[in-house]
C-alpha positions in Angstrom: -17.3 6.1 30.9 -14.0 5.0 29.3 -12.5 1.5 29.6 -9.5 2.2 31.8 -11.8 3.6 34.4 -14.1 0.6 34.1 -11.1 -1.7 34.4 -9.9 0.1 37.6 -13.4 -0.1 39.1 -13.5 -3.8 38.2 -10.2 -4.4 39.9 -11.4 -2.5 42.9 -14.5 -4.7 43.1 -12.3 -7.8 43.0 -10.0 -6.4 45.7 -13.0 -5.8 48.0 -14.3 -9.3 47.4 -17.5 -8.2 45.7 -16.7 -10.2 42.6 -14.6 -13.4 42.3 -11.5 -13.9 40.2 -13.3 -15.7 37.4 -15.9 -12.9 37.0 -13.0 -10.4 37.0 -11.2 -12.2 34.2 -14.4 -12.6 32.2 -15.3 -8.9 32.5 -11.7 -7.9 31.7 -11.7 -9.9 28.5 -15.0 -8.3 27.6 -13.6 -4.8 28.1 -10.4 -5.6 26.1 -12.5 -7.2 23.2 -14.7 -4.1 23.1 -11.6 -1.8 23.0 -10.1 -3.8 20.2 -13.3 -3.7 18.1 -13.6 0.0 18.5 -10.1 0.8 17.5 -9.9 -1.8 14.8 -6.6 -3.2 16.2 -7.4 -6.9 16.2 -4.8 -9.1 14.6 -1.4 -8.1 13.1 -1.1 -5.2 10.7 -0.5 -5.9 7.1 3.2 -5.7 6.1 4.3 -2.7 4.1 7.1 -4.7 2.5 4.7 -7.4 1.2 2.4 -4.6 -0.1 5.2 -3.0 -2.0 6.5 -6.2 -3.5 3.0 -7.3 -4.5 2.4 -3.8 -6.1 5.7 -4.0 -7.9 5.3 -7.5 -9.3 1.5 -8.0 -9.5 0.2 -4.4 -9.3 -1.5 -4.3 -12.6 -3.9 -7.0 -11.6 -4.5 -5.4 -8.2 -3.2 -8.2 -5.9 -1.6 -5.6 -3.6 -5.0 -4.0 -3.0 -6.7 -7.4 -2.4 -4.0 -7.9 0.2 -4.6 -4.5 1.9 -8.4 -5.0 1.9 -9.3 -2.6 -0.9 -11.5 -5.1 -2.8 -13.3 -2.6 -5.1 -10.1 -0.8 -6.1 -8.4 -4.2 -6.7 -11.4 -5.4 -8.8 -11.3 -2.3 -11.0 -7.5 -2.8 -11.6 -8.0 -6.4 -12.5 -10.9 -5.7 -14.9 -9.0 -2.8 -16.6 -6.0 -5.2 -17.1 -8.2 -8.0 -18.4 -10.0 -5.8 -20.9 -7.0 -3.8 -22.0 -6.3 -5.7 -25.2 -9.7 -4.6 -26.4 -8.6 -0.9 -26.0 -5.1 -1.1 -27.4 -3.6 -1.7 -24.0 -4.2 1.9 -22.8 -6.0 0.7 -19.7 -2.9 -1.4 -18.9 -0.7 1.6 -18.9 -3.1 3.5 -16.7 -3.3 0.6 -14.3 0.5 0.3 -14.2 0.9 4.0 -13.3 -1.9 3.7 -10.8 -0.2 0.7 -9.1 3.1 2.6 -9.1 1.6 5.6 -7.4 0.0 3.3 -4.8 3.4 1.6 -4.2 4.9 5.0 -3.5 2.1 6.7 -1.4 -0.2 4.0 0.2 0.7 3.6 3.9 -2.5 2.1 5.4 -4.7 -0.9 4.9 -8.5 -0.6 4.5 -9.1 -0.6 8.2 -7.0 2.5 8.6 -4.1 0.8 10.2 -0.6 1.7 9.2 1.4 -1.0 7.4 3.8 -2.9 9.7 7.4 -3.8 8.8 10.7 -2.1 8.9 10.3 1.5 7.8 13.9 1.7 6.5 13.3 -1.3 4.2 10.1 0.2 3.0 11.8 3.5 2.1 14.6 1.6 0.3 12.1 -0.4 -1.7 10.3 2.8 -2.7 13.5 4.5 -3.6 14.7 1.5 -5.6 11.4 1.5 -7.5 11.8 5.2 -8.4 15.3 4.6 -9.6 14.2 1.5 -11.6 11.3 3.4 -13.1 13.5 6.4 -14.1 16.0 4.0 -15.7 13.2 2.2 -17.6 11.9 5.5 -18.9 15.4 6.7 -19.9 16.1 3.3 -21.6 12.8 3.2 -23.5 12.9 6.8 -24.6 16.6 7.4 -25.4 18.1 4.0 -26.1 15.3 2.0 -27.7 13.9 4.8 -29.9 17.2 6.5 -30.6 16.1 9.9 -29.5 19.1 12.2 -29.6 20.3 13.5 -26.2 21.5 16.8 -27.5 20.0 19.5 -29.7 21.1 19.8 -33.3 23.8 22.3 -34.0 23.7 25.0 -36.8 25.9 22.8 -38.9 23.5 19.9 -38.7 20.6 22.2 -39.7 22.5 23.6 -42.7 23.2 20.0 -43.9 19.5 19.2 -43.5 18.5 22.2 -45.6 20.6 21.2 -48.6 
């Protein structure tokens, strides 16, 4: 039998005088506690804004996943980051891209609850991170390494052949 029906029957028993008010309140709290345990909706949901900011600033060490309850995932990110100097920092790059992907696509905490917070702000933060990442890649590839933005012309090729 589902809990709303049990609550209605409990209220009916109280109205008839079969159970007193104290017993009714105690049983009602028991029914609500059971429903909260079954749905996993105890306490406040984790904030999506906090998750994104933690992923953005501390993502390579997995702090955002510790916050969301993904302890194993967070521990792997932390260990990869700590041991990355031994492997020419390749694991650090992997962890950074992994944290960036989670920043963009993770919407739930470990308990399966959606992150709370203003959805518009969450979207704007995600959009800002995409723009920043795109600018960083552009800056690193084209400005820092002097990669030409246009293909060489025939004249440039003929000069190079001489």
